[in-house]
N, CA, C, O and CB atoms as a CASP TS submission, in Angstrom:
PFRMAT TS
TARGET T0000
AUTHOR 0000-0000-0000
METHOD Language model
MODEL 1
PARENT N/A
ATOM      1  N   MET     1     -22.555   1.583  45.520  1.00  0.00           N
ATOM      2  CA  MET     1     -22.064   1.644  43.950  1.00  0.00           C
ATOM      3  C   MET     1     -20.941   2.260  44.098  1.00  0.00           C
ATOM      4  O   MET     1     -20.610   3.056  44.977  1.00  0.00           O
ATOM      5  CB  MET     1     -22.962   2.416  42.841  1.00  0.00           C
ATOM      6  N   ASP     2     -20.050   1.652  42.724  1.00  0.00           N
ATOM      7  CA  ASP     2     -18.722   2.328  42.699  1.00  0.00           C
ATOM      8  C   ASP     2     -18.741   3.764  42.222  1.00  0.00           C
ATOM      9  O   ASP     2     -19.686   4.154  41.536  1.00  0.00           O
ATOM     10  CB  ASP     2     -17.791   1.565  41.823  1.00  0.00           C
ATOM     11  N   GLU     3     -17.882   4.461  42.506  1.00  0.00           N
ATOM     12  CA  GLU     3     -17.642   5.822  42.063  1.00  0.00           C
ATOM     13  C   GLU     3     -17.284   5.888  40.522  1.00  0.00           C
ATOM     14  O   GLU     3     -16.455   5.111  40.049  1.00  0.00           O
ATOM     15  CB  GLU     3     -16.495   6.435  42.920  1.00  0.00           C
ATOM     16  N   GLU     4     -17.902   6.795  39.789  1.00  0.00           N
ATOM     17  CA  GLU     4     -17.417   6.800  38.245  1.00  0.00           C
ATOM     18  C   GLU     4     -16.264   7.470  38.080  1.00  0.00           C
ATOM     19  O   GLU     4     -15.970   8.538  38.618  1.00  0.00           O
ATOM     20  CB  GLU     4     -18.367   7.431  37.270  1.00  0.00           C
ATOM     21  N   GLU     5     -15.585   6.815  37.304  1.00  0.00           N
ATOM     22  CA  GLU     5     -14.169   7.303  37.045  1.00  0.00           C
ATOM     23  C   GLU     5     -14.058   7.762  35.663  1.00  0.00           C
ATOM     24  O   GLU     5     -14.321   6.934  34.791  1.00  0.00           O
ATOM     25  CB  GLU     5     -13.102   6.209  37.298  1.00  0.00           C
ATOM     26  N   LYS     6     -13.681   9.047  35.283  1.00  0.00           N
ATOM     27  CA  LYS     6     -13.539   9.504  33.937  1.00  0.00           C
ATOM     28  C   LYS     6     -12.116   9.439  33.469  1.00  0.00           C
ATOM     29  O   LYS     6     -11.203   9.828  34.197  1.00  0.00           O
ATOM     30  CB  LYS     6     -14.052  10.877  33.810  1.00  0.00           C
ATOM     31  N   VAL     7     -11.880   8.888  32.107  1.00  0.00           N
ATOM     32  CA  VAL     7     -10.798   8.803  31.540  1.00  0.00           C
ATOM     33  C   VAL     7     -10.786   9.513  30.304  1.00  0.00           C
ATOM     34  O   VAL     7     -11.710   9.377  29.501  1.00  0.00           O
ATOM     35  CB  VAL     7     -10.485   7.596  31.439  1.00  0.00           C
ATOM     36  N   VAL     8      -9.572  10.443  30.035  1.00  0.00           N
ATOM     37  CA  VAL     8      -9.440  10.961  28.820  1.00  0.00           C
ATOM     38  C   VAL     8      -8.555  10.303  27.930  1.00  0.00           C
ATOM     39  O   VAL     8      -7.408  10.035  28.284  1.00  0.00           O
ATOM     40  CB  VAL     8      -9.110  12.168  28.929  1.00  0.00           C
ATOM     41  N   LEU     9      -8.982  10.023  26.816  1.00  0.00           N
ATOM     42  CA  LEU     9      -8.097   9.477  25.637  1.00  0.00           C
ATOM     43  C   LEU     9      -7.396  10.342  24.926  1.00  0.00           C
ATOM     44  O   LEU     9      -7.975  11.334  24.483  1.00  0.00           O
ATOM     45  CB  LEU     9      -8.794   8.815  24.682  1.00  0.00           C
ATOM     46  N   ASP    10      -5.926  10.124  24.659  1.00  0.00           N
ATOM     47  CA  ASP    10      -5.474  11.140  24.030  1.00  0.00           C
ATOM     48  C   ASP    10      -4.501  10.276  22.957  1.00  0.00           C
ATOM     49  O   ASP    10      -3.533   9.638  23.370  1.00  0.00           O
ATOM     50  CB  ASP    10      -4.791  12.258  25.057  1.00  0.00           C
ATOM     51  N   TYR    11      -4.838  10.325  21.656  1.00  0.00           N
ATOM     52  CA  TYR    11      -4.247   9.641  20.792  1.00  0.00           C
ATOM     53  C   TYR    11      -3.159  10.353  20.053  1.00  0.00           C
ATOM     54  O   TYR    11      -2.571   9.726  19.172  1.00  0.00           O
ATOM     55  CB  TYR    11      -5.152   9.161  20.022  1.00  0.00           C
ATOM     56  N   THR    12      -2.838  11.530  20.297  1.00  0.00           N
ATOM     57  CA  THR    12      -1.986  12.286  19.524  1.00  0.00           C
ATOM     58  C   THR    12      -0.557  11.951  19.449  1.00  0.00           C
ATOM     59  O   THR    12       0.185  12.493  18.629  1.00  0.00           O
ATOM     60  CB  THR    12      -2.091  13.502  19.922  1.00  0.00           C
ATOM     61  N   SER    13      -0.114  10.960  20.392  1.00  0.00           N
ATOM     62  CA  SER    13       1.320  10.436  20.517  1.00  0.00           C
ATOM     63  C   SER    13       1.152   9.076  20.031  1.00  0.00           C
ATOM     64  O   SER    13       2.119   8.343  20.238  1.00  0.00           O
ATOM     65  CB  SER    13       1.978  10.480  22.039  1.00  0.00           C
ATOM     66  N   ASP    14       0.240   8.609  19.485  1.00  0.00           N
ATOM     67  CA  ASP    14       0.151   7.126  19.071  1.00  0.00           C
ATOM     68  C   ASP    14       0.765   6.946  17.833  1.00  0.00           C
ATOM     69  O   ASP    14       0.589   7.705  16.880  1.00  0.00           O
ATOM     70  CB  ASP    14      -1.259   6.593  18.966  1.00  0.00           C
ATOM     71  N   LYS    15       1.526   5.900  17.820  1.00  0.00           N
ATOM     72  CA  LYS    15       2.153   5.548  16.396  1.00  0.00           C
ATOM     73  C   LYS    15       1.483   5.463  15.264  1.00  0.00           C
ATOM     74  O   LYS    15       2.079   5.715  14.216  1.00  0.00           O
ATOM     75  CB  LYS    15       2.708   4.425  16.368  1.00  0.00           C
ATOM     76  N   LEU    16       0.136   5.099  15.249  1.00  0.00           N
ATOM     77  CA  LEU    16      -0.608   5.047  14.280  1.00  0.00           C
ATOM     78  C   LEU    16      -0.870   6.593  13.636  1.00  0.00           C
ATOM     79  O   LEU    16      -1.053   6.747  12.429  1.00  0.00           O
ATOM     80  CB  LEU    16      -1.782   4.313  14.757  1.00  0.00           C
ATOM     81  N   ILE    17      -0.865   7.517  14.430  1.00  0.00           N
ATOM     82  CA  ILE    17      -0.944   8.837  13.970  1.00  0.00           C
ATOM     83  C   ILE    17       0.355   9.519  13.651  1.00  0.00           C
ATOM     84  O   ILE    17       0.337  10.300  12.699  1.00  0.00           O
ATOM     85  CB  ILE    17      -1.630   9.581  14.911  1.00  0.00           C
ATOM     86  N   LEU    18       1.527   9.335  14.330  1.00  0.00           N
ATOM     87  CA  LEU    18       2.610   9.836  13.995  1.00  0.00           C
ATOM     88  C   LEU    18       3.429   9.128  12.839  1.00  0.00           C
ATOM     89  O   LEU    18       4.074   9.833  12.063  1.00  0.00           O
ATOM     90  CB  LEU    18       3.259   9.933  15.116  1.00  0.00           C
ATOM     91  N   ASP    19       3.417   7.859  12.717  1.00  0.00           N
ATOM     92  CA  ASP    19       4.364   7.080  11.798  1.00  0.00           C
ATOM     93  C   ASP    19       3.592   6.644  10.526  1.00  0.00           C
ATOM     94  O   ASP    19       2.846   5.665  10.500  1.00  0.00           O
ATOM     95  CB  ASP    19       4.974   5.759  12.555  1.00  0.00           C
ATOM     96  N   GLY    20       3.829   7.428   9.517  1.00  0.00           N
ATOM     97  CA  GLY    20       3.064   7.143   8.127  1.00  0.00           C
ATOM     98  C   GLY    20       3.364   5.718   7.718  1.00  0.00           C
ATOM     99  O   GLY    20       2.434   4.985   7.381  1.00  0.00           O
ATOM    100  N   SER    21       4.574   5.303   7.729  1.00  0.00           N
ATOM    101  CA  SER    21       4.877   3.802   7.396  1.00  0.00           C
ATOM    102  C   SER    21       4.166   2.891   8.107  1.00  0.00           C
ATOM    103  O   SER    21       3.542   2.040   7.473  1.00  0.00           O
ATOM    104  CB  SER    21       6.233   3.429   7.605  1.00  0.00           C
ATOM    105  N   PHE    22       4.123   2.893   9.516  1.00  0.00           N
ATOM    106  CA  PHE    22       3.419   2.054  10.381  1.00  0.00           C
ATOM    107  C   PHE    22       1.916   2.208   9.988  1.00  0.00           C
ATOM    108  O   PHE    22       1.165   1.243   9.842  1.00  0.00           O
ATOM    109  CB  PHE    22       3.716   2.413  11.883  1.00  0.00           C
ATOM    110  N   ARG    23       1.572   3.422   9.842  1.00  0.00           N
ATOM    111  CA  ARG    23       0.012   3.576   9.285  1.00  0.00           C
ATOM    112  C   ARG    23      -0.348   2.773   8.188  1.00  0.00           C
ATOM    113  O   ARG    23      -1.339   2.043   8.180  1.00  0.00           O
ATOM    114  CB  ARG    23      -0.321   4.978   8.799  1.00  0.00           C
ATOM    115  N   GLN    24       0.611   2.928   7.076  1.00  0.00           N
ATOM    116  CA  GLN    24       0.227   2.156   5.803  1.00  0.00           C
ATOM    117  C   GLN    24       0.320   0.733   5.908  1.00  0.00           C
ATOM    118  O   GLN    24      -0.388  -0.061   5.289  1.00  0.00           O
ATOM    119  CB  GLN    24       1.061   2.533   4.663  1.00  0.00           C
ATOM    120  N   SER    25       1.273   0.433   6.762  1.00  0.00           N
ATOM    121  CA  SER    25       1.199  -1.087   6.918  1.00  0.00           C
ATOM    122  C   SER    25       0.052  -1.628   7.665  1.00  0.00           C
ATOM    123  O   SER    25      -0.345  -2.764   7.403  1.00  0.00           O
ATOM    124  CB  SER    25       2.391  -1.584   7.595  1.00  0.00           C
ATOM    125  N   ILE    26      -0.501  -0.930   8.553  1.00  0.00           N
ATOM    126  CA  ILE    26      -1.645  -1.391   9.449  1.00  0.00           C
ATOM    127  C   ILE    26      -2.893  -1.507   8.471  1.00  0.00           C
ATOM    128  O   ILE    26      -3.673  -2.459   8.454  1.00  0.00           O
ATOM    129  CB  ILE    26      -1.942  -0.288  10.745  1.00  0.00           C
ATOM    130  N   LEU    27      -2.957  -0.321   7.617  1.00  0.00           N
ATOM    131  CA  LEU    27      -4.293  -0.135   6.714  1.00  0.00           C
ATOM    132  C   LEU    27      -4.017  -1.173   5.704  1.00  0.00           C
ATOM    133  O   LEU    27      -5.039  -1.713   5.280  1.00  0.00           O
ATOM    134  CB  LEU    27      -4.546   1.463   5.970  1.00  0.00           C
ATOM    135  N   SER    28      -2.732  -1.661   5.130  1.00  0.00           N
ATOM    136  CA  SER    28      -2.813  -2.638   4.246  1.00  0.00           C
ATOM    137  C   SER    28      -3.138  -4.066   4.892  1.00  0.00           C
ATOM    138  O   SER    28      -3.635  -4.942   4.185  1.00  0.00           O
ATOM    139  CB  SER    28      -1.580  -2.619   3.513  1.00  0.00           C
ATOM    140  N   SER    29      -2.848  -4.295   6.266  1.00  0.00           N
ATOM    141  CA  SER    29      -3.084  -5.583   6.971  1.00  0.00           C
ATOM    142  C   SER    29      -4.522  -5.478   7.030  1.00  0.00           C
ATOM    143  O   SER    29      -5.081  -6.528   6.712  1.00  0.00           O
ATOM    144  CB  SER    29      -2.353  -5.788   8.432  1.00  0.00           C
ATOM    145  N   ILE    30      -5.315  -4.491   7.352  1.00  0.00           N
ATOM    146  CA  ILE    30      -6.778  -4.266   7.601  1.00  0.00           C
ATOM    147  C   ILE    30      -7.360  -4.834   6.040  1.00  0.00           C
ATOM    148  O   ILE    30      -7.948  -5.911   5.942  1.00  0.00           O
ATOM    149  CB  ILE    30      -7.171  -2.417   8.026  1.00  0.00           C
ATOM    150  N   ALA    31      -7.159  -4.147   5.142  1.00  0.00           N
ATOM    151  CA  ALA    31      -7.515  -4.297   3.700  1.00  0.00           C
ATOM    152  C   ALA    31      -7.354  -5.714   3.444  1.00  0.00           C
ATOM    153  O   ALA    31      -8.308  -6.361   3.012  1.00  0.00           O
ATOM    154  CB  ALA    31      -6.636  -3.426   2.710  1.00  0.00           C
ATOM    155  N   ARG    32      -6.123  -6.305   3.693  1.00  0.00           N
ATOM    156  CA  ARG    32      -6.121  -7.811   3.340  1.00  0.00           C
ATOM    157  C   ARG    32      -6.850  -8.583   4.086  1.00  0.00           C
ATOM    158  O   ARG    32      -7.477  -9.463   3.497  1.00  0.00           O
ATOM    159  CB  ARG    32      -4.914  -8.398   3.376  1.00  0.00           C
ATOM    160  N   ALA    33      -6.972  -8.486   5.509  1.00  0.00           N
ATOM    161  CA  ALA    33      -7.920  -9.217   6.247  1.00  0.00           C
ATOM    162  C   ALA    33      -9.250  -9.008   5.860  1.00  0.00           C
ATOM    163  O   ALA    33      -9.926 -10.033   5.957  1.00  0.00           O
ATOM    164  CB  ALA    33      -7.814  -8.961   7.557  1.00  0.00           C
ATOM    165  N   GLY    34      -9.896  -7.947   5.424  1.00  0.00           N
ATOM    166  CA  GLY    34     -11.240  -7.751   4.957  1.00  0.00           C
ATOM    167  C   GLY    34     -11.229  -8.703   3.698  1.00  0.00           C
ATOM    168  O   GLY    34     -11.978  -9.678   3.637  1.00  0.00           O
ATOM    169  N   ASN    35     -10.561  -8.453   2.945  1.00  0.00           N
ATOM    170  CA  ASN    35     -10.675  -9.089   1.460  1.00  0.00           C
ATOM    171  C   ASN    35     -10.532 -10.547   1.692  1.00  0.00           C
ATOM    172  O   ASN    35     -11.229 -11.244   0.955  1.00  0.00           O
ATOM    173  CB  ASN    35      -9.469  -8.555   0.342  1.00  0.00           C
ATOM    174  N   GLU    36      -9.817 -11.135   2.515  1.00  0.00           N
ATOM    175  CA  GLU    36      -9.907 -12.539   2.913  1.00  0.00           C
ATOM    176  C   GLU    36     -11.231 -13.003   3.493  1.00  0.00           C
ATOM    177  O   GLU    36     -11.859 -13.963   3.046  1.00  0.00           O
ATOM    178  CB  GLU    36      -8.877 -12.809   3.884  1.00  0.00           C
ATOM    179  N   ILE    37     -11.594 -12.285   4.479  1.00  0.00           N
ATOM    180  CA  ILE    37     -12.716 -12.722   5.168  1.00  0.00           C
ATOM    181  C   ILE    37     -13.865 -12.680   4.232  1.00  0.00           C
ATOM    182  O   ILE    37     -14.648 -13.630   4.267  1.00  0.00           O
ATOM    183  CB  ILE    37     -12.953 -11.920   6.386  1.00  0.00           C
ATOM    184  N   GLU    38     -14.093 -11.623   3.328  1.00  0.00           N
ATOM    185  CA  GLU    38     -15.166 -11.509   2.420  1.00  0.00           C
ATOM    186  C   GLU    38     -15.206 -12.772   1.330  1.00  0.00           C
ATOM    187  O   GLU    38     -16.186 -13.407   0.940  1.00  0.00           O
ATOM    188  CB  GLU    38     -15.014 -10.101   1.700  1.00  0.00           C
ATOM    189  N   GLU    39     -14.025 -12.892   1.031  1.00  0.00           N
ATOM    190  CA  GLU    39     -13.589 -14.210   0.038  1.00  0.00           C
ATOM    191  C   GLU    39     -14.131 -15.564   0.746  1.00  0.00           C
ATOM    192  O   GLU    39     -14.736 -16.449   0.140  1.00  0.00           O
ATOM    193  CB  GLU    39     -11.719 -14.360  -0.149  1.00  0.00           C
ATOM    194  N   LEU    40     -13.831 -15.580   2.066  1.00  0.00           N
ATOM    195  CA  LEU    40     -14.176 -16.754   2.693  1.00  0.00           C
ATOM    196  C   LEU    40     -15.707 -16.929   2.894  1.00  0.00           C
ATOM    197  O   LEU    40     -16.262 -18.027   2.851  1.00  0.00           O
ATOM    198  CB  LEU    40     -13.471 -16.806   3.951  1.00  0.00           C
ATOM    199  N   TYR    41     -16.336 -15.751   3.117  1.00  0.00           N
ATOM    200  CA  TYR    41     -17.797 -15.975   3.466  1.00  0.00           C
ATOM    201  C   TYR    41     -18.714 -15.822   2.177  1.00  0.00           C
ATOM    202  O   TYR    41     -19.919 -16.067   2.227  1.00  0.00           O
ATOM    203  CB  TYR    41     -18.268 -14.902   4.611  1.00  0.00           C
ATOM    204  N   GLY    42     -18.063 -15.398   1.007  1.00  0.00           N
ATOM    205  CA  GLY    42     -18.555 -15.193  -0.173  1.00  0.00           C
ATOM    206  C   GLY    42     -19.580 -13.958  -0.484  1.00  0.00           C
ATOM    207  O   GLY    42     -20.320 -13.837  -1.460  1.00  0.00           O
ATOM    208  N   SER    43     -19.404 -13.041   0.670  1.00  0.00           N
ATOM    209  CA  SER    43     -20.281 -11.773   0.474  1.00  0.00           C
ATOM    210  C   SER    43     -19.608 -10.684   1.379  1.00  0.00           C
ATOM    211  O   SER    43     -18.813 -10.907   2.292  1.00  0.00           O
ATOM    212  CB  SER    43     -21.936 -12.027   0.926  1.00  0.00           C
ATOM    213  N   PRO    44     -20.029  -9.578   0.999  1.00  0.00           N
ATOM    214  CA  PRO    44     -19.535  -8.390   1.882  1.00  0.00           C
ATOM    215  C   PRO    44     -20.033  -8.559   3.227  1.00  0.00           C
ATOM    216  O   PRO    44     -21.172  -8.933   3.506  1.00  0.00           O
ATOM    217  CB  PRO    44     -20.004  -6.981   1.359  1.00  0.00           C
ATOM    218  N   GLN    45     -18.932  -8.202   4.216  1.00  0.00           N
ATOM    219  CA  GLN    45     -19.010  -8.444   5.666  1.00  0.00           C
ATOM    220  C   GLN    45     -18.901  -7.100   6.266  1.00  0.00           C
ATOM    221  O   GLN    45     -18.237  -6.220   5.719  1.00  0.00           O
ATOM    222  CB  GLN    45     -17.892  -9.427   6.211  1.00  0.00           C
ATOM    223  N   ASP    46     -19.619  -6.890   7.524  1.00  0.00           N
ATOM    224  CA  ASP    46     -19.462  -5.821   8.515  1.00  0.00           C
ATOM    225  C   ASP    46     -18.339  -6.466   9.546  1.00  0.00           C
ATOM    226  O   ASP    46     -18.686  -7.358  10.321  1.00  0.00           O
ATOM    227  CB  ASP    46     -20.995  -5.420   9.279  1.00  0.00           C
ATOM    228  N   ILE    47     -17.183  -6.052   9.525  1.00  0.00           N
ATOM    229  CA  ILE    47     -16.067  -6.701  10.174  1.00  0.00           C
ATOM    230  C   ILE    47     -15.534  -5.567  11.257  1.00  0.00           C
ATOM    231  O   ILE    47     -15.316  -4.381  11.012  1.00  0.00           O
ATOM    232  CB  ILE    47     -14.882  -7.181   9.018  1.00  0.00           C
ATOM    233  N   GLU    48     -15.374  -6.304  12.614  1.00  0.00           N
ATOM    234  CA  GLU    48     -15.030  -5.486  13.565  1.00  0.00           C
ATOM    235  C   GLU    48     -13.709  -6.173  14.143  1.00  0.00           C
ATOM    236  O   GLU    48     -13.570  -7.394  14.222  1.00  0.00           O
ATOM    237  CB  GLU    48     -16.206  -5.266  14.559  1.00  0.00           C
ATOM    238  N   GLY    49     -12.725  -5.197  14.550  1.00  0.00           N
ATOM    239  CA  GLY    49     -11.464  -5.757  15.181  1.00  0.00           C
ATOM    240  C   GLY    49     -10.778  -4.607  15.871  1.00  0.00           C
ATOM    241  O   GLY    49     -11.256  -3.489  16.061  1.00  0.00           O
ATOM    242  N   VAL    50      -9.430  -5.104  16.263  1.00  0.00           N
ATOM    243  CA  VAL    50      -8.644  -4.293  17.085  1.00  0.00           C
ATOM    244  C   VAL    50      -7.195  -4.249  16.700  1.00  0.00           C
ATOM    245  O   VAL    50      -6.724  -5.240  16.144  1.00  0.00           O
ATOM    246  CB  VAL    50      -8.778  -4.726  18.424  1.00  0.00           C
ATOM    247  N   ILE    51      -6.511  -3.304  16.914  1.00  0.00           N
ATOM    248  CA  ILE    51      -5.017  -3.356  16.577  1.00  0.00           C
ATOM    249  C   ILE    51      -4.292  -3.339  18.055  1.00  0.00           C
ATOM    250  O   ILE    51      -4.536  -2.520  18.941  1.00  0.00           O
ATOM    251  CB  ILE    51      -4.519  -1.964  15.549  1.00  0.00           C
ATOM    252  N   LYS    52      -3.404  -4.357  18.125  1.00  0.00           N
ATOM    253  CA  LYS    52      -2.505  -4.405  19.350  1.00  0.00           C
ATOM    254  C   LYS    52      -1.087  -5.065  19.043  1.00  0.00           C
ATOM    255  O   LYS    52      -0.826  -6.155  18.533  1.00  0.00           O
ATOM    256  CB  LYS    52      -3.239  -5.249  20.517  1.00  0.00           C
ATOM    257  N   ASP    53      -0.245  -4.043  19.521  1.00  0.00           N
ATOM    258  CA  ASP    53       1.285  -4.321  19.284  1.00  0.00           C
ATOM    259  C   ASP    53       1.464  -4.382  17.657  1.00  0.00           C
ATOM    260  O   ASP    53       2.301  -5.155  17.188  1.00  0.00           O
ATOM    261  CB  ASP    53       1.802  -5.872  20.055  1.00  0.00           C
ATOM    262  N   GLY    54       0.788  -3.683  16.934  1.00  0.00           N
ATOM    263  CA  GLY    54       1.042  -3.777  15.566  1.00  0.00           C
ATOM    264  C   GLY    54       0.351  -4.883  14.762  1.00  0.00           C
ATOM    265  O   GLY    54       0.560  -5.003  13.554  1.00  0.00           O
ATOM    266  N   LYS    55      -0.420  -5.637  15.394  1.00  0.00           N
ATOM    267  CA  LYS    55      -1.174  -6.898  14.824  1.00  0.00           C
ATOM    268  C   LYS    55      -2.648  -6.411  14.766  1.00  0.00           C
ATOM    269  O   LYS    55      -3.155  -5.679  15.616  1.00  0.00           O
ATOM    270  CB  LYS    55      -1.009  -8.342  15.828  1.00  0.00           C
ATOM    271  N   VAL    56      -3.267  -6.891  13.689  1.00  0.00           N
ATOM    272  CA  VAL    56      -4.843  -6.876  13.472  1.00  0.00           C
ATOM    273  C   VAL    56      -5.454  -7.977  13.803  1.00  0.00           C
ATOM    274  O   VAL    56      -5.216  -9.042  13.233  1.00  0.00           O
ATOM    275  CB  VAL    56      -5.272  -6.653  12.152  1.00  0.00           C
ATOM    276  N   TYR    57      -6.466  -7.829  14.933  1.00  0.00           N
ATOM    277  CA  TYR    57      -7.375  -9.088  15.340  1.00  0.00           C
ATOM    278  C   TYR    57      -8.471  -8.735  14.947  1.00  0.00           C
ATOM    279  O   TYR    57      -8.792  -7.552  15.057  1.00  0.00           O
ATOM    280  CB  TYR    57      -7.504  -9.526  16.776  1.00  0.00           C
ATOM    281  N   VAL    58      -9.417  -9.767  14.327  1.00  0.00           N
ATOM    282  CA  VAL    58     -10.706  -9.691  14.138  1.00  0.00           C
ATOM    283  C   VAL    58     -11.471 -10.154  15.219  1.00  0.00           C
ATOM    284  O   VAL    58     -11.210 -11.252  15.709  1.00  0.00           O
ATOM    285  CB  VAL    58     -11.020 -10.295  13.065  1.00  0.00           C
ATOM    286  N   VAL    59     -12.430  -9.422  15.678  1.00  0.00           N
ATOM    287  CA  VAL    59     -13.228  -9.750  16.817  1.00  0.00           C
ATOM    288  C   VAL    59     -14.568 -10.242  16.290  1.00  0.00           C
ATOM    289  O   VAL    59     -15.053 -11.143  16.975  1.00  0.00           O
ATOM    290  CB  VAL    59     -13.384  -8.535  17.778  1.00  0.00           C
ATOM    291  N   GLN    60     -15.256  -9.874  15.270  1.00  0.00           N
ATOM    292  CA  GLN    60     -16.356 -10.488  14.766  1.00  0.00           C
ATOM    293  C   GLN    60     -16.734 -10.201  13.448  1.00  0.00           C
ATOM    294  O   GLN    60     -16.453  -9.086  13.009  1.00  0.00           O
ATOM    295  CB  GLN    60     -17.331 -10.256  15.512  1.00  0.00           C
ATOM    296  N   THR    61     -17.301 -10.981  12.762  1.00  0.00           N
ATOM    297  CA  THR    61     -17.773 -10.441  11.146  1.00  0.00           C
ATOM    298  C   THR    61     -19.201 -11.006  11.009  1.00  0.00           C
ATOM    299  O   THR    61     -19.586 -12.044  11.546  1.00  0.00           O
ATOM    300  CB  THR    61     -16.693 -11.137   9.697  1.00  0.00           C
ATOM    301  N   ARG    62     -19.862 -10.280  10.308  1.00  0.00           N
ATOM    302  CA  ARG    62     -21.387 -10.668   9.949  1.00  0.00           C
ATOM    303  C   ARG    62     -21.578 -10.215   8.596  1.00  0.00           C
ATOM    304  O   ARG    62     -20.845  -9.347   8.122  1.00  0.00           O
ATOM    305  CB  ARG    62     -22.551  -9.971  10.923  1.00  0.00           C
ATOM    306  N   PRO    63     -22.585 -10.786   7.892  1.00  0.00           N
ATOM    307  CA  PRO    63     -22.858 -10.368   6.523  1.00  0.00           C
ATOM    308  C   PRO    63     -23.265  -8.815   6.555  1.00  0.00           C
ATOM    309  O   PRO    63     -23.835  -8.310   7.522  1.00  0.00           O
ATOM    310  CB  PRO    63     -24.040 -11.300   5.877  1.00  0.00           C
ATOM    311  N   GLN    64     -22.950  -8.192   5.524  1.00  0.00           N
ATOM    312  CA  GLN    64     -23.449  -6.905   5.213  1.00  0.00           C
ATOM    313  C   GLN    64     -24.778  -6.649   4.733  1.00  0.00           C
ATOM    314  O   GLN    64     -25.032  -6.994   3.579  1.00  0.00           O
ATOM    315  CB  GLN    64     -22.700  -6.413   4.373  1.00  0.00           C
ATOM    316  N   MET    65     -25.658  -6.107   5.420  1.00  0.00           N
ATOM    317  CA  MET    65     -27.072  -5.814   4.976  1.00  0.00           C
ATOM    318  C   MET    65     -27.187  -4.703   4.288  1.00  0.00           C
ATOM    319  O   MET    65     -28.288  -4.348   3.866  1.00  0.00           O
ATOM    320  CB  MET    65     -27.984  -5.712   5.993  1.00  0.00           C
TER
END
């Protein structure tokens, strides 16, 4: 069996934390994507996604219960 590797995540120098303008842009993109997805499916959605290189990617969505 492979030896367990521990990784410490440190987001303190992440652009999302440090750059307010970038953060606002990402939050606006997330809100816009959420609204468009809910409009497309016609109901509130539980949406999961990731941010990579300043772009928002939706991984999955399902009806909100």
